[in-house]
C-alpha positions in Angstrom: 97.0 -133.1 -67.8 97.2 -137.0 -67.8 100.5 -138.4 -69.0 100.7 -140.6 -72.0 100.8 -143.5 -70.1 97.8 -142.7 -68.0 96.1 -142.2 -71.7 97.4 -145.2 -73.0 96.0 -147.3 -69.9 92.2 -146.2 -70.8 90.1 -148.4 -72.5 89.3 -146.8 -75.6 86.4 -148.8 -76.0 83.8 -147.1 -73.5 85.8 -143.5 -73.9 84.3 -140.7 -75.2 87.3 -138.3 -76.1 85.8 -135.5 -77.9 82.8 -133.6 -76.6 81.2 -129.8 -75.7 79.6 -128.1 -73.4 77.1 -125.3 -72.6 80.2 -122.9 -73.1 79.9 -123.4 -76.6 78.8 -120.6 -78.9 78.1 -122.9 -82.2 76.6 -125.8 -79.8 73.3 -126.1 -78.4 73.6 -124.7 -75.0 72.2 -127.3 -73.5 73.5 -127.7 -69.7 76.7 -130.2 -69.8 74.9 -132.2 -66.8 72.6 -133.3 -69.4 75.5 -134.4 -71.5 77.1 -136.0 -68.8 73.8 -138.0 -68.0 73.6 -139.0 -71.4 77.0 -140.7 -71.6 76.1 -142.5 -68.5 73.3 -143.9 -70.0 75.1 -145.0 -73.1 78.0 -146.9 -71.5 80.8 -144.9 -71.2 83.3 -145.0 -68.7 85.7 -142.5 -69.2 84.3 -139.1 -70.7 86.4 -136.2 -72.0 85.2 -132.4 -71.8 86.9 -130.8 -74.7 85.8 -127.3 -75.2 87.1 -124.8 -77.6 89.7 -122.8 -75.8 89.5 -119.4 -76.1 91.3 -118.1 -79.5 94.3 -115.7 -79.3 94.1 -112.2 -79.5 95.6 -111.8 -82.9 93.0 -114.6 -84.5 90.4 -111.6 -84.6 92.8 -109.4 -86.5 93.9 -112.2 -88.6 90.3 -113.8 -89.5 88.0 -113.0 -92.4 85.1 -114.6 -93.9 82.1 -115.6 -92.0 81.3 -113.5 -89.2 79.6 -116.7 -87.4 82.8 -118.7 -87.8 84.6 -116.0 -86.0 82.3 -114.6 -83.5 81.8 -118.3 -82.4 85.0 -120.1 -82.5 85.4 -120.4 -78.7 84.2 -119.3 -75.5 85.3 -115.9 -74.1 88.6 -116.0 -71.8 86.4 -114.2 -69.3 84.4 -117.5 -68.9 87.1 -119.8 -68.1 86.3 -119.4 -64.3 82.7 -120.6 -64.5 83.7 -123.2 -67.1 86.1 -124.6 -64.6 83.6 -124.0 -61.8 81.1 -126.1 -63.6 83.1 -129.0 -64.8 84.8 -129.6 -61.7 81.4 -129.6 -59.7 80.0 -132.4 -62.4 83.4 -134.2 -62.6 83.2 -134.4 -58.3 78.8 -134.9 -58.8 79.0 -137.8 -60.7 82.4 -139.6 -60.0 81.0 -143.0 -58.7 79.4 -143.5 -62.2 81.9 -142.0 -64.8 85.6 -140.7 -65.0 85.3 -137.1 -66.4 88.4 -135.5 -67.8 88.0 -131.8 -67.8 90.1 -130.0 -70.7 89.8 -128.3 -73.9 90.4 -128.3 -77.8 93.0 -126.1 -78.6 93.4 -124.6 -82.3 96.8 -124.8 -83.8 97.3 -121.3 -86.0 100.4 -120.5 -87.6 101.6 -117.3 -86.1 100.0 -117.8 -83.1 102.1 -120.7 -81.6 103.7 -118.7 -78.4 100.4 -117.7 -77.5 99.2 -121.1 -77.6 102.3 -122.4 -75.8 101.8 -119.9 -73.0 98.1 -121.0 -72.7 99.2 -124.6 -72.7 101.8 -123.9 -69.5 99.4 -121.8 -67.9 96.6 -124.3 -67.8 98.5 -127.7 -68.4 98.3 -128.9 -64.6 94.6 -127.6 -64.5 93.2 -129.9 -66.8 93.1 -133.4 -67.5 92.7 -133.8 -71.2 93.0 -131.7 -74.4 93.2 -132.1 -78.3 95.0 -129.7 -81.0 93.0 -128.9 -84.1 92.8 -127.1 -87.1 89.8 -125.5 -88.1 91.4 -122.2 -90.0 93.4 -121.6 -92.9 95.2 -118.7 -94.2 94.3 -117.3 -97.4 95.0 -114.1 -99.2 92.4 -112.2 -97.1 93.0 -113.6 -94.1 92.1 -117.0 -92.1 89.3 -118.4 -93.3 87.0 -121.2 -91.7 87.1 -125.0 -93.0 84.1 -126.1 -91.5 81.5 -123.5 -90.8 79.5 -123.5 -93.8 79.5 -124.5 -97.4 79.3 -121.3 -98.9 82.3 -119.7 -96.9 84.4 -122.7 -97.7 83.9 -122.1 -101.2 84.3 -118.4 -101.0 87.3 -118.8 -98.7 89.8 -121.7 -98.7 88.7 -123.4 -102.3 88.9 -120.2 -103.9 92.2 -119.4 -102.7 93.6 -123.2 -103.0 91.9 -123.6 -106.2 90.8 -127.4 -105.8 89.5 -129.5 -103.2 93.3 -131.1 -103.4 94.6 -127.9 -102.8 92.6 -127.4 -99.6 93.5 -131.0 -98.6 97.2 -130.7 -99.1 97.4 -127.3 -97.2 95.1 -128.7 -94.5 96.8 -131.9 -93.8 100.5 -129.8 -94.2 99.3 -127.8 -91.1 98.2 -130.8 -89.1 101.6 -132.0 -90.0 102.9 -129.1 -88.4 101.3 -129.3 -85.4 102.3 -132.8 -84.8 105.8 -132.1 -85.4 105.8 -128.7 -83.1 107.8 -128.7 -80.2 105.8 -127.8 -77.0 106.5 -129.3 -73.7 102.6 -129.1 -72.8 101.1 -130.2 -76.2 98.1 -132.2 -76.3 99.0 -135.9 -77.4 95.7 -136.2 -79.6 95.0 -134.6 -82.9 91.6 -133.7 -83.8 89.8 -134.6 -86.7 92.3 -134.7 -89.3 90.5 -134.7 -92.6 88.0 -132.2 -91.4 88.6 -130.3 -95.0 86.2 -133.1 -96.6 83.5 -131.9 -94.5 81.6 -130.9 -97.5 82.5 -133.4 -99.6 79.1 -134.6 -100.7 78.1 -131.2 -102.0 80.7 -131.6 -104.8 80.3 -133.7 -108.2 81.1 -137.6 -107.4 84.1 -137.6 -109.6 85.7 -134.7 -107.8 89.3 -135.4 -106.7 90.0 -135.1 -102.9 93.8 -136.4 -103.0 96.9 -137.0 -105.0 100.2 -138.4 -104.3 101.2 -135.4 -101.8 98.0 -136.0 -100.0 99.0 -139.8 -99.3 102.6 -138.5 -98.4 101.1 -136.1 -96.0 98.9 -138.9 -94.7 102.0 -141.2 -94.0 104.1 -138.4 -92.7 101.4 -137.7 -90.2 100.6 -140.9 -89.0 104.7 -142.1 -89.0 105.1 -138.9 -86.1 102.1 -139.5 -84.5 103.0 -143.3 -84.0 106.9 -142.4 -83.2 105.8 -139.9 -80.2 103.1 -142.9 -79.0 100.3 -140.0 -79.8 97.1 -140.4 -80.6 94.5 -139.6 -82.8 90.7 -138.3 -82.6 88.6 -140.8 -84.2 85.7 -138.2 -85.2 82.4 -139.7 -85.7 80.2 -136.5 -86.1 80.5 -136.5 -89.9 78.7 -139.8 -90.4 75.3 -138.3 -89.5 76.2 -134.9 -91.8 74.6 -135.1 -95.1 77.5 -133.1 -96.6 80.1 -135.3 -95.1 78.9 -139.2 -94.6 82.2 -140.5 -93.2 84.4 -140.1 -90.1 87.5 -138.0 -89.6 89.5 -139.7 -90.4 88.2 -141.7 -92.9 88.4 -145.8 -93.1 91.6 -146.3 -95.0 93.4 -143.9 -92.5 92.0 -145.5 -89.6 93.6 -148.8 -90.6 96.8 -147.3 -91.6 96.8 -145.7 -88.1 95.6 -148.8 -86.7 98.5 -150.7 -88.5 101.4 -148.2 -87.1 99.9 -149.2 -83.6 98.4 -145.4 -83.0 95.6 -145.4 -80.3 92.3 -144.3 -82.0 89.9 -142.7 -79.6 86.1 -142.4 -80.4 84.9 -138.6 -80.2 81.4 -137.9 -80.8 82.3 -134.0 -81.0 78.5 -133.9 -79.5 77.5 -130.0 -79.6 74.1 -131.2 -78.4 72.9 -133.8 -75.8 71.1 -136.3 -78.6 74.7 -136.8 -80.4 76.8 -137.9 -77.2 77.2 -141.4 -78.5 76.4 -140.8 -82.5 78.7 -143.2 -84.2 79.8 -145.4 -81.2 78.7 -148.5 -83.4 80.0 -147.5 -86.2 83.6 -146.8 -84.7 83.6 -150.1 -82.8 83.2 -152.0 -86.2 85.7 -150.1 -88.0 88.1 -150.1 -85.2 87.6 -153.6 -83.9 86.5 -155.7 -86.8 88.0 -154.2 -89.5 91.3 -153.3 -88.0 91.2 -156.0 -85.6 92.5 -154.0 -82.6 91.1 -153.4 -79.3 
């Protein structure tokens, strides 16, 4: 994996740091080469391929709720060799047009840290980039998805944590655990830290999504990320979702992160070729104009 210094030297204005591939079970299954061609046409100079790393075996014993969320969470372990072969081929083929960083999006799941640690150690030297993200939260019935569908969100994490604020605070406390997790090969970038708000527009407009605890957790996350000179995924995929209509993190967090000197890496989180540069203009406006940062 690239060093912290090498990541800091990449110009973030032309870097798409969060994308997916034909290996994503919940994606469009379009050829990854088409994603890369779109990225070149969009003007990106650096392109991180961050496919969902296979889930730990215990995940399938712990998970409950939406079958789709469980079955399509990530590629199968048996596909890793083919994944590396395809991505390294594309990396070499387009090397004179775009810098491709091959890597993964790893899930942070409480109870699975040692398995994840072992895989980061095993694959750390074989990849260029990685993101650490939270997609599932524990409930009385098992791990439940935060972002698969609205009904599952309500039946799972919302039912268990009672309110959107309760979900927010558990999600953010889990992100904080991920940030504070001590692991030599841990990714230095955290994915969509407010993903729990994906369904916010399907609730009444006066629904509360934060309280003083939420604000405190966000501040602690930013403090620790800044202290370790790490980065945040500035995930723009939610802007185009009618249920969300905002980036992750949202604007006020982007401003706070920028004030702390945290590097915010644009991520389209593209699961289909048409979304390779989604939200790029908004990212540049938010980050460069509102925050006055380059």
